[in-house]
C-alpha positions as CSV (number, residue, x, y, z in Angstrom):
1,X,-14.0,-3.0,-4.6
2,X,-17.2,-2.4,-3.0
3,X,-18.5,0.6,-1.0
4,X,-17.5,-1.3,2.6
5,X,-13.7,-2.1,1.5
6,X,-13.0,2.0,0.1
7,X,-14.6,2.8,3.5
8,X,-12.6,0.3,5.4
9,X,-9.6,1.4,3.1
10,X,-9.9,5.4,4.3
11,X,-10.3,4.2,7.6
12,X,-6.9,2.5,7.6
13,X,-5.2,5.4,5.7
14,X,-6.5,7.9,8.3
15,X,-4.9,5.5,11.0
16,X,-1.6,6.0,9.2
17,X,-1.9,9.8,8.4
18,X,-2.6,10.5,11.8
19,X,1.1,8.5,13.0
20,X,-0.5,4.5,14.1
21,X,1.5,1.8,13.3
22,X,-0.4,-0.8,11.3
23,X,0.2,-5.0,11.8
24,X,-0.9,-7.8,10.6
25,X,-3.6,-8.3,9.6
26,X,-4.1,-4.5,8.2
27,X,-0.8,-4.4,7.0
28,X,2.6,-6.0,6.5
29,X,6.1,-4.9,5.7
30,X,7.0,-4.3,1.3
31,X,10.8,-4.4,1.7
32,X,11.3,-6.2,-1.8
33,X,9.8,-2.5,-3.2
34,X,12.0,-0.1,-0.5
35,X,12.5,1.2,2.9
36,X,9.4,1.5,4.9
37,X,7.3,-0.2,2.4
38,X,4.6,-1.7,3.3
39,X,0.8,-3.6,2.0
40,X,-2.7,-2.4,2.8
41,X,-4.5,-5.8,3.3
42,X,-8.3,-4.9,1.8
43,X,-10.7,-8.0,2.4
44,X,-13.8,-7.3,0.2
45,X,-16.5,-9.4,-1.4
46,X,-15.5,-11.1,-4.4
47,X,-11.3,-10.9,-3.6
48,X,-9.0,-9.0,-1.5
49,X,-7.6,-6.3,-2.6
50,X,-3.6,-4.4,-1.5
51,X,-2.9,-1.0,-1.2
52,X,1.1,-1.0,-1.3
53,X,2.3,2.5,0.2
54,X,5.5,4.0,1.8
55,X,5.6,6.0,5.3
56,X,7.5,9.2,5.1
57,X,7.9,11.6,8.0
58,X,5.2,14.3,5.9
59,X,3.1,12.0,4.0
60,X,1.7,8.6,3.1
61,X,3.0,7.9,-0.5
62,X,0.3,5.6,-2.2
63,X,2.1,3.5,-5.0
64,X,-0.5,0.8,-6.3
65,X,-3.5,-1.0,-5.7
66,X,-4.7,-3.7,-7.3
67,X,-6.8,-7.0,-6.9
68,X,-4.7,-9.5,-5.4
69,X,-5.6,-12.9,-7.5
70,X,-1.9,-15.2,-6.5
71,X,0.1,-15.6,-3.2
72,X,2.8,-13.5,-4.3
73,X,2.6,-9.9,-5.3
74,X,3.3,-9.8,-9.2
75,X,6.8,-9.0,-10.1
76,X,5.2,-6.1,-12.0
77,X,3.6,-4.6,-9.6
78,X,6.4,-4.7,-7.6
79,X,8.8,-2.5,-10.3
80,X,6.1,0.0,-10.6
81,X,6.0,0.4,-7.3
82,X,10.0,0.8,-7.6
83,X,9.8,3.0,-10.7
84,X,7.3,5.4,-9.0
85,X,8.9,5.7,-5.9
86,X,12.7,6.4,-8.2
87,X,9.9,8.7,-10.0
88,X,8.5,10.7,-6.1
89,X,12.3,10.9,-4.9
90,X,13.7,12.1,-8.3
91,X,10.9,14.8,-8.0
92,X,11.5,16.2,-5.0
93,X,14.8,16.9,-5.1
């Protein structure tokens, strides 16, 4: 991820932390992962990056960051996110 892409990612995450809801082209819902899950869409010189996250009342939970190379989010990425969400929820109990 280039420096410019990291700066853009940080800027968008700060907006989310302040309670702003982002929509296309910056973010879209990812119900295949779970409730309140979204993906940030970061365009970079060498390609496109995705930051998968969930909006909680007190936090933005980052689930995965990956370089997008296909039209669909890989199943392995979705499964990893679901697993991390379960672990996060179980740790909070």
